[in-house]
MARKE-79695 format. One record per residue (C-alpha): x, z, y; residue in one letter; residue number from 1. Coordinates in nm, 3 decimals. Layout:
N
<pt><px>X</px><pz>Z</pz><py>Y</py><nunu>A</nunu><pamar>NUM</pamar></pt>
...
***
This chain:
68
<pt><px>0.042</px><pz>-0.006</pz><py>0.011</py><nunu>L</nunu><pamar>1</pamar></pt>
<pt><px>0.327</px><pz>0.006</pz><py>0.228</py><nunu>I</nunu><pamar>2</pamar></pt>
<pt><px>0.442</px><pz>-0.263</pz><py>0.164</py><nunu>A</nunu><pamar>3</pamar></pt>
<pt><px>0.061</px><pz>-0.492</pz><py>0.167</py><nunu>R</nunu><pamar>4</pamar></pt>
<pt><px>0.071</px><pz>-0.291</pz><py>0.555</py><nunu>S</nunu><pamar>5</pamar></pt>
<pt><px>0.332</px><pz>-0.277</pz><py>0.700</py><nunu>K</nunu><pamar>6</pamar></pt>
<pt><px>0.376</px><pz>-0.666</pz><py>0.603</py><nunu>A</nunu><pamar>7</pamar></pt>
<pt><px>0.049</px><pz>-0.717</pz><py>0.793</py><nunu>T</nunu><pamar>8</pamar></pt>
<pt><px>0.005</px><pz>-0.458</pz><py>1.047</py><nunu>G</nunu><pamar>9</pamar></pt>
<pt><px>-0.366</px><pz>-0.357</pz><py>0.837</py><nunu>R</nunu><pamar>10</pamar></pt>
<pt><px>-0.400</px><pz>-0.007</pz><py>0.655</py><nunu>T</nunu><pamar>11</pamar></pt>
<pt><px>-0.540</px><pz>-0.056</pz><py>0.387</py><nunu>W</nunu><pamar>12</pamar></pt>
<pt><px>-0.689</px><pz>0.228</pz><py>0.119</py><nunu>T</nunu><pamar>13</pamar></pt>
<pt><px>-0.743</px><pz>0.185</pz><py>-0.220</py><nunu>M</nunu><pamar>14</pamar></pt>
<pt><px>-1.094</px><pz>0.062</pz><py>-0.203</py><nunu>D</nunu><pamar>15</pamar></pt>
<pt><px>-0.986</px><pz>-0.244</pz><py>0.002</py><nunu>D</nunu><pamar>16</pamar></pt>
<pt><px>-0.767</px><pz>-0.424</pz><py>-0.275</py><nunu>L</nunu><pamar>17</pamar></pt>
<pt><px>-1.065</px><pz>-0.256</pz><py>-0.530</py><nunu>K</nunu><pamar>18</pamar></pt>
<pt><px>-1.325</px><pz>-0.501</pz><py>-0.340</py><nunu>K</nunu><pamar>19</pamar></pt>
<pt><px>-1.025</px><pz>-0.790</pz><py>-0.345</py><nunu>G</nunu><pamar>20</pamar></pt>
<pt><px>-0.970</px><pz>-0.722</pz><py>-0.751</py><nunu>N</nunu><pamar>21</pamar></pt>
<pt><px>-1.348</px><pz>-0.731</pz><py>-0.879</py><nunu>D</nunu><pamar>22</pamar></pt>
<pt><px>-1.363</px><pz>-1.042</pz><py>-0.642</py><nunu>G</nunu><pamar>23</pamar></pt>
<pt><px>-1.140</px><pz>-1.217</pz><py>-0.775</py><nunu>R</nunu><pamar>24</pamar></pt>
<pt><px>-1.284</px><pz>-1.060</pz><py>-1.136</py><nunu>E</nunu><pamar>25</pamar></pt>
<pt><px>-1.632</px><pz>-1.222</pz><py>-1.074</py><nunu>E</nunu><pamar>26</pamar></pt>
<pt><px>-1.502</px><pz>-1.549</pz><py>-0.943</py><nunu>D</nunu><pamar>27</pamar></pt>
<pt><px>-1.290</px><pz>-1.554</pz><py>-1.265</py><nunu>A</nunu><pamar>28</pamar></pt>
<pt><px>-1.591</px><pz>-1.471</pz><py>-1.460</py><nunu>R</nunu><pamar>29</pamar></pt>
<pt><px>-1.854</px><pz>-1.715</pz><py>-1.309</py><nunu>E</nunu><pamar>30</pamar></pt>
<pt><px>-1.607</px><pz>-1.989</pz><py>-1.413</py><nunu>R</nunu><pamar>31</pamar></pt>
<pt><px>-1.581</px><pz>-1.890</pz><py>-1.722</py><nunu>I</nunu><pamar>32</pamar></pt>
<pt><px>-1.891</px><pz>-1.932</pz><py>-1.786</py><nunu>R</nunu><pamar>33</pamar></pt>
<pt><px>-1.956</px><pz>-2.289</pz><py>-1.598</py><nunu>A</nunu><pamar>34</pamar></pt>
<pt><px>-1.634</px><pz>-2.385</pz><py>-1.892</py><nunu>A</nunu><pamar>35</pamar></pt>
<pt><px>-1.884</px><pz>-2.240</pz><py>-2.115</py><nunu>V</nunu><pamar>36</pamar></pt>
<pt><px>-2.212</px><pz>-2.421</pz><py>-2.017</py><nunu>K</nunu><pamar>37</pamar></pt>
<pt><px>-1.984</px><pz>-2.720</pz><py>-1.991</py><nunu>L</nunu><pamar>38</pamar></pt>
<pt><px>-1.849</px><pz>-2.711</pz><py>-2.349</py><nunu>L</nunu><pamar>39</pamar></pt>
<pt><px>-2.192</px><pz>-2.662</pz><py>-2.447</py><nunu>T</nunu><pamar>40</pamar></pt>
<pt><px>-2.355</px><pz>-2.884</pz><py>-2.321</py><nunu>E</nunu><pamar>41</pamar></pt>
<pt><px>-2.138</px><pz>-3.126</pz><py>-2.441</py><nunu>Q</nunu><pamar>42</pamar></pt>
<pt><px>-2.209</px><pz>-2.981</pz><py>-2.799</py><nunu>G</nunu><pamar>43</pamar></pt>
<pt><px>-1.879</px><pz>-2.931</pz><py>-2.846</py><nunu>R</nunu><pamar>44</pamar></pt>
<pt><px>-1.607</px><pz>-2.633</pz><py>-2.951</py><nunu>R</nunu><pamar>45</pamar></pt>
<pt><px>-1.583</px><pz>-2.372</pz><py>-2.689</py><nunu>V</nunu><pamar>46</pamar></pt>
<pt><px>-1.289</px><pz>-2.271</pz><py>-2.785</py><nunu>T</nunu><pamar>47</pamar></pt>
<pt><px>-1.000</px><pz>-1.964</pz><py>-2.620</py><nunu>V</nunu><pamar>48</pamar></pt>
<pt><px>-0.812</px><pz>-2.265</pz><py>-2.501</py><nunu>R</nunu><pamar>49</pamar></pt>
<pt><px>-1.070</px><pz>-2.514</pz><py>-2.404</py><nunu>Q</nunu><pamar>50</pamar></pt>
<pt><px>-1.204</px><pz>-2.236</pz><py>-2.167</py><nunu>L</nunu><pamar>51</pamar></pt>
<pt><px>-0.843</px><pz>-2.202</pz><py>-1.990</py><nunu>M</nunu><pamar>52</pamar></pt>
<pt><px>-0.848</px><pz>-2.460</pz><py>-1.905</py><nunu>R</nunu><pamar>53</pamar></pt>
<pt><px>-1.138</px><pz>-2.544</pz><py>-1.806</py><nunu>L</nunu><pamar>54</pamar></pt>
<pt><px>-1.191</px><pz>-2.252</pz><py>-1.566</py><nunu>A</nunu><pamar>55</pamar></pt>
<pt><px>-0.786</px><pz>-2.232</pz><py>-1.437</py><nunu>G</nunu><pamar>56</pamar></pt>
<pt><px>-0.798</px><pz>-1.889</pz><py>-1.617</py><nunu>C</nunu><pamar>57</pamar></pt>
<pt><px>-0.468</px><pz>-1.754</pz><py>-1.817</py><nunu>C</nunu><pamar>58</pamar></pt>
<pt><px>-0.573</px><pz>-1.662</pz><py>-2.191</py><nunu>N</nunu><pamar>59</pamar></pt>
<pt><px>-0.579</px><pz>-1.260</pz><py>-2.145</py><nunu>K</nunu><pamar>60</pamar></pt>
<pt><px>-0.852</px><pz>-1.296</pz><py>-1.917</py><nunu>T</nunu><pamar>61</pamar></pt>
<pt><px>-1.087</px><pz>-1.525</pz><py>-2.101</py><nunu>V</nunu><pamar>62</pamar></pt>
<pt><px>-1.064</px><pz>-1.316</pz><py>-2.372</py><nunu>K</nunu><pamar>63</pamar></pt>
<pt><px>-1.100</px><pz>-1.035</pz><py>-2.174</py><nunu>R</nunu><pamar>64</pamar></pt>
<pt><px>-1.456</px><pz>-1.215</pz><py>-2.031</py><nunu>H</nunu><pamar>65</pamar></pt>
<pt><px>-1.543</px><pz>-1.290</pz><py>-2.437</py><nunu>M</nunu><pamar>66</pamar></pt>
<pt><px>-1.907</px><pz>-1.123</pz><py>-2.351</py><nunu>D</nunu><pamar>67</pamar></pt>
<pt><px>-2.035</px><pz>-1.412</pz><py>-2.223</py><nunu>I</nunu><pamar>68</pamar></pt>
***
């Protein structure tokens, strides 16, 4: 937090960082959701590798959100 505050001149809190993380997580989930929908509509198999390519996420992110 100190380094980020010095770099930007703004005082950052843990809530600010959590809000940013939550936003990135929701963005990743939406991209994965769209990739699953596309693969399903095309009648293709839904695999981690295909989701990685279509959603632009790494395999850890895709596996973390397998509940979609």
